[in-house]
N, C-alpha and C positions, 0 to 999 in steps of 0.2 A: 504494500500500500504506500509506503514511504517513497518508493521509487516512482510510482505514478504521480504523486504530488510533486516530486522534484522535477519530473518531466513537464508537468503542466506549468509549473512556475517558470521553467526555462522557456517554454513556448510563449508564455505571457511576456517575459522580458524581450524576447525576439520581436514580438508583435509591437510592443511599445517602441522599440528601436526603429522598426520599419515605419511605423506611424510618424515618428519624428523625421525620418528621412523624406517621407512623402511631403510633409509640411515644409521642409526646407528645400524641396526640389526647385531647381531653377525655373522661374516663371510662375511659381505659386502666387507670388505677390501681385501678379498681373491678372489673376482670375477675377471675373466679374462676380458680383454678389450672387447672381443666379447660379454660376458655376460652383461657387463655394457651398451654396445650399445643396446642390446636387451631390457634391463630394461628401458632405456631411450625411446626407441620406444614404449614400452607398456604404459609408462606414458603419452606420447604425444597422443596416441590413446584414453586413458581415458579422457584426457583434451578435446579432440574433440568430446567426447560422443560416441566413437566407442567401445562399450562394451555390454555385455549381463549381466543383473542382475542375481545374484545367483539364485533367485527364478525362473528365466526364463530357467535355465538349465534343470529343471526337468519337464517342461510343455510339453505336447504332442501336 
């Protein structure tokens, strides 16, 4: 059980790092308010688990 918790914590840290990199991505500051809202909506969908894995895009 401890190993599972450690893995989840590592994944969480990686996601936080990725989120920070997205925020700092060149051009982010040039997004319109509408684009920022869309990005916020997508992040919320991912947090709720409402996404398709990349591998799933090509399955028939």
